[in-house]
N, C-alpha and C positions, 0 to 999 in steps of 0.2 A: 594599557588597559583602562586607566583612569580617564584618559582622553576619549577613548571610544565610548565609555559609559556616559560621559558628559555630552558627547555628540548625539547619541541616541536619545538621551533625556530631552535635549533641546528639540530634536525632531518630533518626539512624542508630544511635547507641550505645544509646539507650533501647530501640529495636526489638530489637537483638541481645540485650541484657540481659533483656528481657521475654520473649523467645521460649521458653525452657524452660517457663515457667508456662503459656503458651498451648498449647504442644505436648502437655502432659500429658493434655489432654482429647481428643486426636486419636487416630485409629486408624492404625497403622503401615502398613496396606494401602491407604491412600488412593491414588487414581490419580496418575500423573505427567501432566504437560502439556507438549506440544511445540507451540508457536505459531509457524508458519512464515509469513513475510510476503514475498512476491515484490514487486519494485519495478517499477512501470510495466507490469505484465503485463495484457494485454488480455482481454476477456470470453471469447473463444473460443480462447485460446492454449494450453489443455491438452486432451489427447485426450478426456477424458470430456465436454467441452463442444463437441466437434466439430472439434478441431484436427488438422491433418496432422502436427503435431510429436509426436514419440514421448515420452510421459510415463507409462511403465508404473507407476512407484511412486505417483505422485499418483492414477493410475487405480485402483490397488489400494486406496488409502485411500477413494476414492469408492465402490468396490464393497463395502467393509466399513462404510460409513457413509452419511451423508445429504449430498446436494449441494443448495445453495441457488442457484437461478437468478435470484432477484429480490433479491439482497443489494446494498446500496449503501454507499458510503464517501465520502470527500472527493475533490475533484478534484486534489489535490496532496499531496505526501508528508508533510510535517511535521504539518499539521492532522489528517490521517488517523491518523498514529501516535499523536498526543496523545489523540485520542478513543478509539482502540483500547485504549490502556493505562490509561485513566482512567474511561471510560464517561461522560465529561463533555463537553458541547458545546465546540467549539473557541474560541468567543468568551468562555468562562468559564475555560478551562484555560490561557490565555495564548498559544495558537497559532492565531489566526484565519487566518494565512497563513505561508508560509515567511519567515524574517527577511530573506532576500536580496531578497524582492519587496515588502516593506512600504514604503509611501510614508512620507516623513519626517513628514508631517502626522499620520499615525496613530500613529507611534511615540512621540508625546508622551503617549499614554495607557498606563496601567499594564497593561491587559489586551490590549494590542497590541504585545507585544515579540517574538513569534515563538519564545519558549522556554517550556518547561513551568514554570508558576509554582508558588509555595509554598502555593497554596490547594487543590491537588489531591493525591490519594494514588494511586499507581500500583497496578496489579494485582500487580506484584512486591512492593511494600510489604506488601500484605495477605497474600499467600501466604507471604512471609518471616516475618511475624509469627505465622503459624499453623504454622510448623515446616517449611516447604518450603525446600529448596536452590533458589536462583534464579540462573539463568545467562542471559547475553545475548551473542550473537556476531553482529556485522554493523553495519548502518547505524543510527545513533541519530538524529541531526539534530534534537535537542530542546534543544540547548545544549552548550557545551564548556568552560565555566568549572567549577571543582571541584564546586560545589554543584549543578550542573545535569547532570553526567555520570550515566550509569546506575548507577555504583557508589555514588552518593549518593541514588538513587531506588529502592532496594529490591533491587538485584541483588548477590549475593555475589561472583560472578566475571564479568568482562566483557572482551570485545574489542569496541571501539566505534570506528566511523568517524563523526566528528561533523558532516561537511559534507553538502551536497546529494547529492554523489556523489564518486567517485574512480576512478582507474584500477584495473582488475581484475588487472593483471599485476605492478605494482610500486608503490612508495610515491611517487606523484606526483599532483598536482592535475589535474583534468580540464577546468577552466575558468580563465580569467585573473582571476576574481574572488577567487581564493585565492592566497596566497603559497606555501602548502604543503598537503599532504594531512594532515589532523589525525586521527591515530590514537591511541587510548588503550587501555591494558590495566589493569584494576582501578584506574582513576582516574589512572594515570601515563602520561606520553607513551610511545609504543610504536613500535618499529621492526619493520617487516615482514620475514619471512624471504626469502631470495633465490629460493626456489621457490614464491613466493606466487601463487596464483590464488584469487580471492575466494570462490567457491562451495566449493571444496575446503577452504580454510583455515577457513571458518566451521564446517563440519561436523567437521573435525579437532579444533578447539578445543572444540566442544560435546561430542564424545565424550570428550575429555580431562577436561573438567569433570565430566561424569557419572561417569566412571571413578574420579575422585578420591574419591568418596563412595559407591562401589558397595557397600561392606561395611556401611554403617549402614542403619537401617530408615526413614530419612526420604525422602519422595517429592521429586521435583524439578520445577521449572518451567523450561523452556528456551525462550527467545524468540530466534528466528533470522530477523532481517530481512535477507534477501539483497540484494546489489547488482544481481543479475540481475532484470530486463533493462534497468536504467537505463543511459542513455548515460554513457560510451562503451560501445557494445555490442561485447563482445569474448568470444571463446570459443576453446578449443583447436581447431586445424584439423581434427582427426579428428572432432569433433562437427559443425562447420560443413559439412564435405564430405559428410556423410550426406544433406544436403538439396540437393546439387548438381542443378540443373535443375528443382527443384520449383516455383520461383517464376518460371520463364521466361515463363509466359503472362500475367503481370502481375496487378495488384491487382483489376481488374474481374472476371476469372475466379476468382481466389482468394477474393474476398469472397463470390461466389455459391456456391462450393464449401463454404465455411465455413457459410453460411446453411443450405444443404440438409443438411449433416451435423448442424448443431445441431438442426434439425427432427427428423431421424431419431433423435437421442439423447434427444429430449424436453426439450431445453434451452429452446426457444422454441415457441410455439404453431404448429401447422400453418398454412401460408399467411401467416406473418409477412412483412410487406413491409419493404423497406429503401430508403432514399434515399441518393444519393451526397453525401457531406459536401462542402459548398462548398470550392473551392480544390483539390480533387483533380485531378491532372493526367490528361490523356487518354493512356493507355498507347500507343496506336498513333501518337501524334504525336511520340513520342520517337525519337531515333536508336538504332541498334543498340548503340552504346557506352553510352548512357544506360540502356537497358533492362538491359544486362548488369550494370552497376554497381548499379542498384536491386535486381535479383534477388539479387545476392551479399550485399547488406546484409541481406536477409531470411533468407538461408541462415545467416549468422552469428547473427542473432537467434534463429532456430530452434535453432541449435547451443548457444546460451547457455541457452535454456530446457531443452533436452535434458540439458546438463551439470548444471544445477541439480537436475533430477529424479534423475539418477544419484547425485548426492551425498546427496540426501534418502534414497535407497535405502540408502546406506551406513549412515546413522544407524538406519534401520529394522532392518537386518541386525544391527547392534551391539546394539540393544535386545532383539532376539530371542535373541542369543547369551548375554545375561545374564538372560534370563527376565523382562524388563520390558515387552516389546512389547504383550502382551495387557492390561497394566495401565496403558496410556498413552493419553491423549486427544490426538488429533492435530487441529489446526486449520490449514487451509491457505487462504490468500487473498492478495489483492494490495492495495497501499496506494491505488491509483487506476488509472484506465484507461491505455491505451497512450500513449506519448510521441509527440507530433506536431510537435516543433520542427523548423524547416527550416534546421538548421545546416550539414548536408552537402548540397551542391548536386547536381543531376542528373548532372553530369559528374565528380563526386568532389571538386570544389573545395569551399571553405568560406568563410563570412564570417569565420571565425577563422584564415584562412590566415596572416596576419602573425604571430599568436601561435604557430601550429603551427611556423612556420619558426624561431622563437626557441627553443622548448622541444623540438623534434625529433619532433613528431607528424606523421602523414600519413594520408590516406584512400585510398591506392593499392589498386587492385583485387587485385593479386597477394598482398598480405599483410593484407587487410582482416580485422579481428578479432584479429590476432595482436599480440604485444608491440610497442609503438611505434605502433600504428595507432589511429585515432580514428574511430569508426563510430556512426551513428544512422540509424534506418530512415526518418525523415522523415514528413510528414503523409499522403502518399498510401499508403505501406505501412502506416501506422498504421490505415487503414481496414480492412485485412485483420484485424489483431489485434482490432479492436473489432467486427467483423462479427457480426450485422447491425445494430449500433447506429450512431447518428450521432455524429460528432465524437469527441473523445479527451481526454486529460489537460488539466486546467485548466478545461475547459468544464463547465457544469452539465447538459449533455445526458447521455443514458444512456451514451454511449461514454466519458465521463469519470468517471461515478459508479458504474456497474454493473460488478461484477467477480465472478469465481467465488469461491465459498466452499464448502469441503468439511470436514466434521467427522466423525470416527470415534473409536471406542474405548468404554470403559466409560460407560454411561449413555445411549448412542445405540442405541436398539433398532431404528430404521428403517435397514435396511442395503440398499445397492445401489439406493436410491431417489433421485429428484429432487423438489424442491418449489419452487413459485413463490410461496411465502409471503414477503411483504415483511419484510426485516430490515435493520437499519441498524448502522453501525460501533460506535455506543455500546452496542449490545446484547451485544457479545461479552464484555466484562469481567464483567458480572453473571452471564451464563450460565456462564462458566468457573468462577467462584466457586461457583455453585450445584451444578455437576456434581461438584465435589470436596468439597462439604459445608462450605465456609468462608463465614461470615457476611459480608454487606456491611457496610461501616463506618458506613452510615446518616448520613453527614455529620459524624461525629466521629471523630477519630484522635489517639490519645495525648494526650487531654485538651484538644484544640483543635478548633474548628469548621473544617470543610473543605467543599468543594463536594460535594454529594451526587451519587451516580450517577444519571443520568437515563435510561439505556438500559433496555430490557425484558429480563428473564430468560426465555429461551425453552427452558430445560432440559426442562420438561415436554413441550414440542412435540417435542424430540429423543427423548423416551421414548415417544412415540406418542400423546400427548393431541392431539385434533384441534382444540382451540380456537385461534383466531388469536393470533399473537404480538402484534400491535397491533390494537386495536379500530378499525373503520372510521371512527369519529368523532374519532379522536385525530390531530391534525396534527403533523408532524415537519418542522421548518424547517432550512434550510441556506443558508449564504452563504460565499463565498470570493472575495476580490479583485473584487467587483462582480458576480459571477455567482451567481444565487440560484435556489433551488428550494424547494418545499414539497410533501410527500407526505401524502396522506390517503386511506386505503383503497386502492383500485386506481388512484387518480388522482394526477397530479403537475402542478403549475404550474412554469414555468421561464422565466427571462429571463437572457440573457448580455449584460451591458453592456460587459464587457471581452472583446476578441477578436472579437466579432460586432457590437458597437455597437447592440444591440437596445434599443428603447424600449417595446415591448409584451410583456406576458406571454403565454405559450402554455399550453394545457391539453391533456394527453394522458391516455388510459387506458393506463398502462404495462404492465398485465397482459395485455391483448389486443393491444397495439400497442407492443411494446418498441422498435421502430425509430423511434418518434415521427414517423410519417408522416401522421397525421390530427389536425390541430389542432382541438380541440373548443371553442375559446374563443367562437366565434360561435354554436355550437349550444347551449351550456350556460352562458349568461352569469351565471345565478344562482350556479352552482357556482364559476365563476371568481371572482366577487366575494366569495363566502364564503371561498375559499382565500386570496385576496389579503388579506382582513382577518385571517385566521389568520397570514399571514406578517408583517403589521405588528405583531401581538401578539408574535410570536417576536422581531422586531427590538427591540422595547421591552424585553422580558424579559431579553434577553441583551446589550443595549447594543451592537448591531451598528452600526458606524460607516459612513457613506457614503464612497465612494471620491472622492478629489479630482478635479476636472475635468481631463481629458486624461491620466489615468493610463494608462500602458503597461507591462504586466508585463515583457515582454522588454527594453524599453528600461531599465526600472528595474534589472534584473539585470545586463545586459551593457553598457549604454550607457557608463557611466563607464570600464569596463575597456577597451573598444574605443577610446574617445577617447584614453586614455593611450597605447595602442599606436601611434596615428597621430601622436603628438607627436614 
């Protein structure tokens, strides 16, 4: 570990010392970049995609840019973040799964550590080396030892929460798998202020970082990975109360309202069908108290999205005030689909109740979402957030992998439009570099060989060129925790061995059937076989390991902690 720390320190110093030489060839009017990553935000959770949640600032970015309705990411946070920042497949960048969920058998392998390895270069590294100020405020979750923190991976200034999640009101852990909430500022341990609320704080610090260099002529890259709307779902009461009564009709009604709204907005094809995700409760079978609690959970969830949007608006206003808004590329997306973990029970109780009692959390209706409360929307409400898609986070179905993507600013000539062009998370890094005129590292960085970027640069598509981002003959593979998919043209094969215990692949045309309602495996066996062969080639090329027999993700994450609590 000491060797690795010295190695990264030398790289960082070399980058800083080399920057002036690299900068000299650049233009001072290069665009700024603001990369905003929501956490566990569902496909139709923003108003441009059909949501009842008020997101006027994200809607403004959509009106000024291009929205992608067929964008796909990973089904869990750390793999998505690693691919987003490197343009490299998760099995080659060191993060095939979150470290908390990796089985012991897989962690014996170097490329299965769940932290960003030393064989990849981040988007921040490349931009920093080309004269950009680089800032990061929010959830990191790619390692918390000194050589793995964002301050060692290309970011000049950082506020980083290193865990899967944390409380949004104070410095406390949100699950019994951690002894404390691990926060860092510029690589050093950090104490949060007393008036902390995550979405507000991240924007406050971003504005502070940008303001510190506002007088020079260097552009900036600001990466803002919010905690919203990861559990615990928490929001100031004034935001949650704006949605009082909105969800009283239950998830069946709200899913359909979202589906119809998404059709009207052009997010999904007219007549898109949807299926009920297995395990979804029947709303009318619940008691009045249970309905009331479930509805309030969604009110707080909506309030948290609303608050995030409001704080994004503060950053937009600040950039306008300093004359930089029109010279800023904005990218807004989510790391994965909506969270469907069943930690809070229908009556407000929880499997974590013994731990709640120890640390002082509660899920009481009266204070839900406020300081000291612990909230999650649960699997049935998650089907609203994912509507009209099936399943949610961790699953390789569309509800876990398809999320909104909005891009606006210089270089994006298509404004106020939506596109169903297929794009993947590894495409964003090369596209951002191209938009600002910075060369890809091409697998070589500071004199050493690194993993090449595998994503497609779709900057020309953003500029109005009509050619496809990915040729229909090019397969794109994916695997996380035993759940697998492969995309090829308009088609997708998928199997969920974890969570659904599937043994057979399914085949869907996700362009015409985003709800995955019509399995084409029997109708098109030749295409199914071709794509299965493509997937096996992906497994071999990326050294994808099989999951051990009996693997259980939730049990791996929470089992040991809960057993300790019972002792």
